[in-house]
N, C-alpha and C positions, 0 to 999 in steps of 0.2 A: 771524758777521754783524756789521756795524758800522753806525753811524749814517748813513754816507754811501751805503748801498745804495739803489737805486731800487726802485720798486714792482714792476718787472718781475722783479727778482732776489731780493727779500726773501721768504724762506720763512717761512710761519706754520703749518706742519704741526705737530701735537702732537709734543713732544719737542725741537723746535729751540730753540737758545739765542740770546739777544740781550742787548745791553747798552743800558740806557736810564736816563734821569733821571726821578725821581718829582716831579711838579709840583704835585699837589693830592690831595685825598681825595674819595671818592665815598660816597653814602649807604650802600652795603653794607659800608662799612669799608675797602674796597680803596684802595691808593695808585694814582694814575692817572699813566701816562706815555704819551708819544707817540713813534712811530718811523715815519718815512716816511709821515706822514699817517694812520697807524693808531693806534687807542687800545688801550692795554694796561692791564688791571686786575690789580694784584699785591697780595695780602694781606700784612699785617704790615710794610708799608713806610711811610716817612714822607716828606713833602715835603722835598726837599733831598738825599735818598738818590740815589746812583748804584748801580744793581744789575745783576747778571747774572740773567736770568730764563729759565725754561723754559716754553714754551707748553704749556698743558694742554688747552684747548678754545677754540672760537671761536663767535661768534654775529654774523652779518652782518659788519660791519667792526670788531667789538670782539673782543679776545682776552684770555683769562684765563690767567694763569700763576702760577708760584711763584718766589720769589727763591731762587736757588741760592747766591749770594754777595752780600754788601753790599760793593761795591767802594770806595765812599766814603760814610761815614755822615753823615746830616744832623746839623748842630750842635744841633738841637732834640731829638734822641733822648735817652731815658733808659733805665735798666736796669729791666726789668719786675720787679714784686714777686713774681709767682707763678712757681714753677719749671716748671710745665707750660704757661705761656703760649705760644701759637702751635701747641701740640699739642692742647690741650683746645679745644672749640668754643665756649666761653662768652664769652671776651673778644676784642676786636679791637684796642684802642688802649692797652694798658698801657705800650707803648713811647713814648707821647706824654705830655708834661707835661699836667696836668689843665687848665690855662688854655688850652692849645692845643686840647684836646678840645672844650671848650665853644665856643671861637671857630669851629672847623670845623663844629660842629653848627649854629651860627647861619648860617654861610655856605651850607651845603648846604640847609638848610630854606628860606632866602630865595631861593636860586637855583631850587629846585623850584617854589615858589609863583609866582615871576615867569615862568618858562618855560612852565609847564603851565596856570596860571590867570590870568596877567597881573596878579598882585597886587603892588602897589608896596611897596618895602622900608621906606617911612617909617611904616608902621603897625606895625612889629615892635618890641616892647618888648625891653630887654636880657634875656638868658636868666637865669633864677634857678638858680644852681648848687647842687649838692648840698652840704649842710653838711659831709659827709665823702665823699671819693672811694672809700673802702673801707668794708667792714663795714656796708653800708646795706641789703642785701636782706633782706626779711622772709619770703620763702618760696622754695623751690627744689624741683625734681624731680631726685633723685639716681638715676642708673642703676646697676644691679648686674649682675654676672656672675661665675659660678664658672669659673675658668680653670685651666690646667695649673699655673700659677705660684701659684695660690691665689685667694682671693676678692678681687674688684675692685669698688670703689664710687666713683663720681665722675660724670663727664659723658662724653658721646660725643666721640670725636675728630671733627674737622671733616669733614663730608660722609661720615660713616660711622656704623656701629652698633658700633664698637669702643669699649669702655669704658676711659677713661683713669682709672687709679686715683690718688686724691689722699689726702692726709693731712688737709687742710682747704681751704676756699676763702676767699680774702681779700675776696670781695664779700659774704659772708654775715654777718648779725648774729652776735655772739659766741655767743648761746644756740643758734643753729642749728648752729654748728660744734661746740659741746659735745655736743649730742645726736647729731650725725652721727658723732663719734668713738666714742661709746658703742655705737651700732648697728653701726658698721663692725667694731668689735672683737668684739661679740657674734656677728655673722653669720659672721665668719671662723672661728668654732669651732662653728657650728650645722650640723646635718645637713639643715636646710631651705634653706640659702642658694642652692642651684641652682634653687629654685622661686620666687625673689623677683627679679623684673626691675626693680623701681623702688620707691623710698621717697620720699614727699613730706614735707618738714619745713617748718613755718610757726611764726612767733612773732608775737604781737600787741602792741598798744600797752601792755598791762598786764604784758608779760613772759612770758605763758603760751606753752607750746610744744605743738603738735599734730603727730602723725605719722600718715601713711596708708601702710600697708604693702601693696603690690600683690603678690598671689601667684598661682601657677598650680597647677592640680590640686586635690586634695581634702585639703590639709594644714592647712586653717583651724583645726580643733579642736586639733590637736597644736601648731601654731604659737602659738595663743592661750595655751595652757597654759604654753608655754616662755617667751614674750616678755612676758606680762603682769606677772610679778614685777619685771622691769627697769623697766617703765613706772611701776609703783606706787612703786618705790624712788626713781627719779629724777624723779618727778612730771611726766611729760609724757603728754598724752592720746594714746590709741592707737586707731586705726581700721584695719580691714582692708577690702580691695577685691579682688574676683576677676574684674573685668570692667569694665563701664561704671559710671557713678555710681550707678545704682540698686542695685548690689551692695554699697554701702558699709554697714558695720555697726560700731558702737562696741564696743570691747573693754574700755576703761577710760578714765576721766577725763571732763572736761567736753565737752558737745556742741559748744559754740561758742567762737570767739575774739572779741576785742573790738577795734573801731576807735574812736578818738577823733578825728573828722574836723575838729573846730574847734580853732583855735589857743588857745582858752580852756580847755585841759585837758580834764577829764572832764565838762564841761557837757553834752555830748551823747555817747552811746555807741551804737555799732552792732555787734550781734552777727552773726557769719557762720559758717556751718557748712562742713564739708569739701565740696568740689565747687563752692562759690560763688566768684565772682571777687573778688579784693581787689588793690589796688595793691601793688607790690613794695617801694615806698619810702614808709614811713609818715610821715616828716617832710615829704617833698615832697608827699604827698597832702594834708596840711593846707594847704600853700601853694597847691595847685591849688584846693581848696575855697574858700579865701579869695578868690582871683582870680575864680573863677566867680561868687561872690556879689557882688563889686564890679562885674563886667561886667553882671550882671543888673539892677542899679539898681532894686531892688524898692521899691515904696512901700506895700505892703500891700493893693493892689487888684488885682494881676495874677493871671491864670490861667496856670499853667506846665505844660508837658508835658516829661517827662524820659524819653527813649527809651534803651534799654539800661541801665536804672536799677540792676540788680543788687539788693543788699540795702538800697539807699537812700543810698549815699555822697554823692550830690549832691542827691537828692530831699528828704531830711530837713532838711539845712541851708537849702535854698531855701524849704521850707515855713514856716520861722520868719519869713520876710519877705514871703510871698505870701498872697493870699486863698485860693488853691486850687492843689494840685499833683496831677498824674496821672502815675504812674510805670508804665512798660511794660518788661517783662522776659520773655524767652522761656523761662527756666529756672524751672520752677514752685517748687522748693524755695527759691530766692532770693526769689521773690515772697512766699511764706509768711513767710519771715524778715523781709522788709521790712515786712510788716504788723505783726509782733510788735515790730519796732524802732520803728515809729510809735507804737504804744500805750505802749511803755516810756518814750518821750520825751514823752508827753503831747500828741502832734500829732493833731488831729482833722480837719484841713483837707487831708488827703492820702489818695488811694486808689491801689491798685495793681491791675494786670491782667497775667495770664500770657498773653502774646501776642507774636508777632513784631512788630518795629518797622514792617516794611512793611505788614502787615495793619492794625495799630492806627492808623497815620497816615491810612489811607483811611477807616476806620470812624469816627474821631474828627472828621473834617471836617464831620460833621453836627451836632456839638455847638457850644456857644457858642465864639466865636473865642478861640484861645490868644494871649496877649500875648507869650509867650516859649516857644521850643522849645529844649531842651537835649538833646544826644546825645553819648554816649561809647561808640562802637562798638568791637568788637575790631579786630585789625590789618587784616582784609579790608575795613574801612570800612562805609559805609552806602548804597552806590549804589542798591540795590534799594528803599530807603526814601525816596530824595530826591523822587520824583514825588509820593508821598503827603504829604511835608512841604510841598511847594509848594502842594498843595491846601488846606493849613491856612491859608495866607495870613497867617502870623504876622508881626509887625513886626520881631522880632529872633530870631536863632538863635545859640546858643553851641555850637560844635562842639569837643569834646575828642577829641584824636587821639593815638595812639602810632605812627602811620605817615604821614609827610608825603606819601608817594607816593599813597596812597588818599585822603588829605585833599585834595590838589590836584585829583585826579580828581573828587571829589564836589563841590568848590567850583564847578567849571565850570558845571554846569546851574543852580546857585543864582544865580551871577553873571549868567548869560544870561537869567534870569527875574526880574530886578529887585532883586537884593540886591547890596550892596557890602561888602567886608571893611573894617571900621573899626579893628580892633585884632587883634593876634596876640601871644600870650605863650608863650615857650618855658620848659620846666622840664627840668632834667637829672635824670630819674629813674634813669638807667642809666649811671653813670660806668664807664669802661673799655670801653664798647661804643659802636657808632654810633647806637644807638636814642635817641630823644628824644620827650618828651611835649609837647603843645602845646594851647593854648586859642585858638580863633579866634572873634571876634565878627562877625556879619554883621547889617546893618540894611537894611530895605527903603528903596529910593530913592524 
């Protein structure tokens, strides 16, 4: 098929081949091309590429394909650093120069907020890039599988549960790669490897490493006896998990890792246990906290509500400048740790509650009015809590988001009910991927 075919003859059945030019990038990381008025999404392509692609599936007038040949490469392409890029499902944009990645993230974010929430681009601050485009991740979940070729440890292939075996990951902090190699070597000779589907490895701001080994069946006692000596020798904390978070148990090492959320070093420390959420980019997290504090404009008299507060990543720094902070988190162990963190840092003007954001926002509407509401929801956003937030009738809202699609969706009812977006700040927490973190400030009109 060629570019000149008409819509009556253009076949878009799965398996058909087409040639097209890649014009732009989409939020899901795909390159975008158009052929005979139809939109094609092709992963691992770059604007300026001309490709031959095979149709894989369709949705309405959108078609998803795979590039079978790069007929003419974009001059902006670069050689990916990772040997399994485009096979492993972790990265999307290693073939793009880093400056291009941040530029496209800004364009995509701005376009989504304009189209879906009618937010003007003049409120968007320049993106804060990552200090390093590699070796930035402070945690990861490595998938494991015993195969006929031997033990494999790495990440799933795109859109599958096939484990891509890796030697190391260029996105990971060096200490994570060190412990990954130790465990991969140990498991390749272990009789227990077929019962281990996943290992989580995290490193904190102090350089300490924690591992959580997920296992199947009744091998816990034997596995602990075999693996604990390695953890003791190499000085990483070791936890086991045989199901959901409530099955977590410590085998050896410290219970918690530490975050230093302020740019002033160890002036404030937050401990967090296995199962609790933490940002994957520790340096960028400090930039996020700094910008949230600046946007909050606290004078010491304000009452602040922090929804989805976790262990207090935003709550505790905000409490340093507010009269009172209320933190809401649905995961009880995180709430318990947040209370400990508040006491450790000498903060008495803060209280935490284990509750859903949706429920809490309705219940707290009977309290004294909040001057500021801060929310940092997971990728699915906070749509169910928006009605309750509107009932709080706060003057200002700071929405921290890792998903511009759900952010734009959630902004619509806020804007329709008297709020306007006055500032948006992007942070690149996730180089080599299409993901982006943002902070949006809304003020009551």
